[in-house]
C-alpha positions as CSV (number, residue, x, y, z in Angstrom):
1,M,-66.3,3.3,30.6
2,A,-63.8,0.4,30.0
3,A,-65.1,-2.9,31.1
4,A,-62.6,-5.3,32.7
5,T,-63.8,-8.5,31.2
6,E,-60.8,-9.7,29.1
7,R,-59.8,-13.3,29.5
8,V,-56.1,-14.2,29.4
9,A,-54.6,-17.7,29.9
10,G,-57.8,-19.3,31.3
11,A,-58.6,-16.4,33.7
12,G,-62.1,-15.1,34.3
13,P,-63.0,-11.4,34.4
14,A,-60.2,-9.1,35.4
15,G,-59.5,-9.5,39.1
16,Y,-60.9,-13.0,39.5
17,T,-59.4,-16.5,39.1
18,G,-61.0,-19.4,37.2
19,E,-62.5,-20.7,40.5
20,G,-64.4,-17.5,41.1
21,Q,-62.1,-16.2,43.9
22,R,-60.8,-12.7,43.9
23,R,-57.2,-12.4,42.6
24,A,-54.6,-10.9,44.9
25,P,-53.4,-7.4,43.9
26,G,-50.7,-7.6,41.3
27,A,-51.5,-11.2,40.5
28,G,-51.8,-12.2,36.9
29,P,-51.0,-15.1,34.4
30,A,-47.7,-16.8,34.8
31,G,-44.9,-14.3,34.2
32,Y,-47.2,-11.3,34.1
33,T,-48.0,-8.6,36.6
34,A,-51.5,-7.1,36.6
35,L,-51.8,-3.3,36.8
36,A,-55.3,-2.0,37.6
37,V,-56.0,1.3,35.8
38,K,-59.0,3.6,35.3
39,F,-59.8,5.9,32.5
40,G,-61.9,8.2,34.6
41,A,-62.4,9.2,38.2
42,R,-66.1,8.1,38.1
43,Q,-65.3,4.6,36.6
44,R,-66.4,1.9,39.0
45,S,-64.5,-1.2,37.7
46,A,-60.8,-1.1,36.9
47,H,-59.1,-2.3,33.7
48,C,-56.2,-4.7,33.9
49,L,-53.0,-4.1,32.0
50,L,-50.7,-7.2,32.0
51,V,-47.0,-6.3,32.0
52,K,-43.7,-8.1,32.1
53,E,-40.1,-7.5,31.2
54,H,-39.5,-7.9,27.5
55,Q,-37.1,-10.8,26.9
56,V,-35.3,-11.2,23.7
57,R,-31.8,-12.2,22.6
58,E,-29.1,-9.6,22.5
59,G,-29.2,-7.8,19.1
60,A,-32.3,-9.6,17.9
61,D,-34.6,-6.6,18.6
62,T,-32.7,-3.3,18.5
63,A,-35.9,-1.2,18.7
64,H,-36.9,-2.9,22.0
65,P,-33.7,-3.6,23.9
66,P,-33.9,-6.1,26.8
67,R,-33.8,-5.1,30.5
68,R,-35.1,-1.6,29.4
69,T,-38.4,-2.6,27.7
70,L,-41.7,-3.3,29.4
71,F,-44.1,-5.5,27.4
72,V,-47.8,-4.6,28.0
73,L,-50.8,-6.7,27.1
74,N,-54.5,-5.8,27.0
75,V,-54.1,-2.2,25.8
76,P,-57.5,-0.7,24.8
77,P,-57.8,0.9,21.4
78,Y,-58.6,4.3,23.0
79,C,-55.3,4.2,25.0
80,G,-52.6,5.8,22.9
81,P,-48.8,6.1,23.2
82,D,-49.1,9.4,25.0
83,S,-51.3,8.0,27.7
84,L,-49.0,5.1,28.4
85,S,-46.0,7.4,28.4
86,R,-47.6,9.6,31.0
87,L,-48.7,6.5,33.1
88,F,-45.2,5.0,33.3
89,S,-43.3,8.3,33.4
90,R,-43.5,8.1,37.2
91,C,-41.2,5.1,37.0
92,G,-38.5,6.8,35.1
93,P,-37.7,8.6,31.9
94,V,-39.6,6.9,29.0
95,Q,-37.6,6.8,25.7
96,S,-40.4,5.5,23.4
97,V,-43.8,3.8,23.3
98,D,-44.7,1.5,20.4
99,I,-48.2,0.1,20.1
100,C,-48.8,-2.9,17.8
101,D,-51.6,-5.2,16.8
102,K,-49.7,-8.3,17.9
103,P,-46.3,-9.1,19.4
104,G,-43.4,-9.1,17.0
105,P,-40.0,-7.8,16.3
106,G,-39.6,-4.0,16.4
107,E,-39.7,-2.5,13.0
108,K,-39.3,1.2,12.1
109,K,-42.7,2.5,11.3
110,E,-43.2,5.0,8.5
111,K,-44.7,8.2,9.5
112,P,-48.1,8.7,7.9
113,T,-47.8,11.2,5.1
114,S,-51.5,11.7,4.5
115,K,-54.3,12.8,6.7
116,F,-57.1,11.5,4.5
117,F,-55.6,8.4,2.7
118,N,-54.3,5.1,4.1
119,R,-55.7,5.7,7.5
120,K,-55.8,2.7,9.8
121,T,-58.7,2.2,12.2
122,V,-58.0,0.4,15.5
123,T,-60.8,-1.9,16.4
124,G,-59.4,-4.4,19.0
125,F,-57.1,-4.6,22.0
126,Q,-53.4,-4.2,21.3
127,V,-49.9,-4.8,22.8
128,A,-47.3,-2.1,23.7
129,Y,-43.6,-1.9,24.2
130,V,-42.5,0.8,26.7
131,V,-38.8,1.5,26.4
132,F,-37.2,3.2,29.4
133,R,-33.9,5.0,29.4
134,K,-32.7,3.0,32.5
135,P,-33.4,-0.7,33.4
136,A,-34.7,0.4,36.8
137,G,-37.8,1.8,35.1
138,V,-39.1,-1.7,34.3
139,Q,-38.9,-2.9,37.9
140,A,-40.6,0.3,39.1
141,A,-43.4,-0.2,36.6
142,K,-44.0,-3.7,37.8
143,A,-44.1,-2.4,41.4
144,L,-47.1,-0.2,40.5
145,S,-49.4,-3.1,41.1
146,Q,-49.2,-2.4,44.8
147,E,-50.5,1.1,44.5
148,G,-54.1,0.3,43.5
149,P,-56.0,1.6,40.5
150,L,-53.9,4.1,38.5
151,L,-55.8,7.0,36.9
152,I,-54.8,7.5,33.3
153,S,-57.3,10.2,32.2
154,T,-56.9,13.5,33.9
155,E,-58.4,17.0,33.4
156,S,-55.2,18.2,31.7
157,H,-54.9,15.0,29.6
158,P,-58.3,13.4,29.1
159,V,-58.8,10.1,27.4
160,K,-62.1,9.9,25.6
161,T,-64.2,6.8,25.9
162,G,-67.7,5.8,25.2
163,I,-70.0,8.3,23.5
164,S,-67.5,11.1,23.7
165,K,-65.0,8.9,21.8
166,W,-67.6,8.1,19.1
167,I,-68.4,11.7,18.7
168,A,-64.7,12.6,18.4
169,S,-64.2,9.8,15.8
170,Y,-67.1,11.0,13.8
171,E,-65.9,14.6,13.8
172,A,-62.5,13.4,12.7
173,S,-64.0,11.4,9.8
174,V,-65.6,14.5,8.3
175,V,-63.3,15.7,5.5
176,D,-62.6,19.3,5.0
177,P,-62.7,19.9,1.2
178,K,-60.1,22.7,1.3
179,E,-57.6,20.6,3.2
180,L,-58.2,17.6,0.9
181,K,-57.8,19.8,-2.2
182,A,-54.6,21.3,-0.9
183,E,-53.2,17.8,-0.1
184,V,-54.1,16.5,-3.5
185,D,-52.6,19.5,-5.3
186,A,-49.4,19.1,-3.3
187,Y,-49.2,15.4,-4.2
188,M,-49.7,16.1,-7.9
189,Q,-47.1,18.8,-7.9
190,D,-44.6,16.4,-6.3
191,Y,-45.6,13.7,-8.8
192,D,-45.2,16.1,-11.8
193,K,-41.8,17.1,-10.5
194,K,-40.7,13.5,-10.1
195,M,-41.8,12.6,-13.6
196,A,-40.0,15.6,-15.1
197,E,-36.8,14.6,-13.3
198,E,-37.2,11.0,-14.6
199,E,-37.7,12.2,-18.2
200,A,-34.7,14.5,-18.0
201,K,-32.6,11.7,-16.7
202,A,-33.8,9.4,-19.4
203,A,-33.0,12.0,-22.0
204,E,-29.5,12.3,-20.7
205,E,-29.0,8.5,-20.7
206,E,-30.5,7.9,-24.2
207,G,-28.0,6.7,-26.7
208,V,-25.2,6.6,-24.1
209,P,-23.7,3.1,-23.7
210,D,-23.0,1.8,-20.2
211,E,-19.9,0.2,-18.8
212,E,-20.6,-3.0,-20.8
213,G,-21.4,-1.3,-24.0
214,W,-25.2,-1.7,-23.8
215,V,-27.4,1.2,-24.9
216,K,-30.6,1.7,-22.9
217,V,-33.7,2.0,-25.0
218,T,-36.5,4.1,-23.5
219,R,-40.2,3.6,-24.1
220,K,-40.5,6.8,-26.1
221,G,-37.9,5.8,-28.7
222,R,-35.6,8.0,-30.7
223,K,-38.3,9.2,-33.1
224,P,-41.5,9.7,-31.2
225,G,-44.6,9.7,-33.5
226,L,-46.7,12.8,-34.1
227,P,-49.9,13.2,-32.2
228,R,-52.9,11.6,-34.0
229,T,-55.7,13.7,-35.4
230,E,-59.4,12.7,-35.4
231,A,-59.2,11.7,-39.1
232,A,-56.1,9.5,-38.4
233,N,-57.9,7.8,-35.5
234,L,-60.9,7.1,-37.7
235,R,-58.6,5.5,-40.3
236,V,-56.9,3.4,-37.7
237,L,-60.3,2.2,-36.3
238,E,-61.5,1.4,-39.9
239,K,-58.4,-0.7,-40.5
240,E,-58.9,-2.5,-37.2
241,K,-62.5,-3.2,-38.1
242,Q,-61.5,-4.7,-41.5
243,K,-58.8,-6.9,-39.8
244,R,-61.4,-8.2,-37.3
245,A,-63.8,-9.0,-40.2
246,R,-61.1,-11.0,-42.0
247,K,-60.3,-12.9,-38.9
248,E,-63.9,-13.9,-38.2
249,L,-64.5,-17.6,-38.6
250,L,-66.9,-17.9,-41.6
251,N,-68.6,-21.3,-42.3
252,F,-67.3,-22.7,-39.1
253,Y,-69.7,-25.6,-39.1
254,A,-70.0,-28.3,-42.0
255,W,-73.6,-27.6,-42.6
256,Q,-72.9,-23.9,-43.1
257,H,-70.2,-24.8,-45.6
258,R,-72.7,-27.1,-47.6
259,E,-75.4,-24.4,-47.6
260,T,-72.9,-21.8,-48.9
261,K,-71.9,-24.2,-51.7
262,R,-75.6,-24.8,-52.7
263,E,-76.3,-21.1,-52.7
264,H,-73.3,-20.5,-54.9
265,I,-74.3,-23.3,-57.4
266,A,-77.9,-22.0,-57.5
267,Q,-76.6,-18.4,-58.3
268,L,-74.4,-19.9,-61.1
269,R,-77.4,-21.8,-62.6
270,K,-79.6,-18.8,-62.5
271,K,-77.0,-16.7,-64.3
272,F,-76.5,-19.5,-66.8
273,E,-80.2,-19.6,-67.6
274,E,-80.3,-15.8,-67.9
275,D,-77.4,-15.8,-70.3
276,K,-78.9,-18.6,-72.3
277,Q,-82.2,-16.7,-72.8
278,R,-80.3,-13.5,-73.7
279,I,-78.3,-15.4,-76.4
280,A,-81.4,-16.9,-77.8
281,L,-83.1,-13.6,-78.0
282,M,-80.2,-12.0,-79.8
283,R,-80.2,-14.9,-82.4
284,A,-83.9,-14.5,-83.0
285,Q,-83.5,-10.7,-83.6
286,R,-80.8,-11.3,-86.2
287,K,-82.7,-14.0,-88.0
288,F,-86.0,-12.0,-88.5
289,R,-84.3,-8.7,-89.1
290,P,-86.5,-6.7,-91.7
291,Y,-84.9,-5.7,-94.9
């Protein structure tokens, strides 16, 4: 059940003024007309839609032309374009209904190409632009404020609210694996086809100068390398390892450099003593050689 508790321009709950007095039928904030609507026959309190004629400079907003566009505020997230189109169709032929998060210039919206990816979840109240085929539809829509609460949800076209809406949202969120797989396969087929076309086009343009004489160089080059084997990959990894070892900063600190020098001098002294003893032993063996 939709609660009419939205506050606009200092107003209290829908249907009441700031002083606590009941608002007259059709009254609203300055420049707006309040339309009382209900989303079910059993709904006790009505929800207020605030409407006015969309005013914009000629040619500034081609999607929402002036004098034929009705600007609607306080649209609940469960009220879609079809519901608004059926509501205002009694005022005249409706050309289009655009629902947006906030007011702005009309832009051509791209039709969603995926059922599972990049889905937008509506969480708050929105604004709508209802474009009629004739200017008289806007004035007739503003006159609906004198008819009392208008019923949007009918047996033939129900609008789900409350728990039924939550259940429907949960059921829609459950992904069918077969449909998801079919969509992913179709996307990959289109992607492979696009890449094949790009490669064929690059092969045709390779080595061909343009109008200014420049030759386009592709990322593959004229002589693409052979695919690497496992042994070749191991050799490349070993070379990279050796390069990293050479680039390491050895003896970075001064005390490390001094310690390295001391160790080197100690090793030289030890080798010198060993060589000295070996020479002395060789001389002694030659001097006392038996005859």
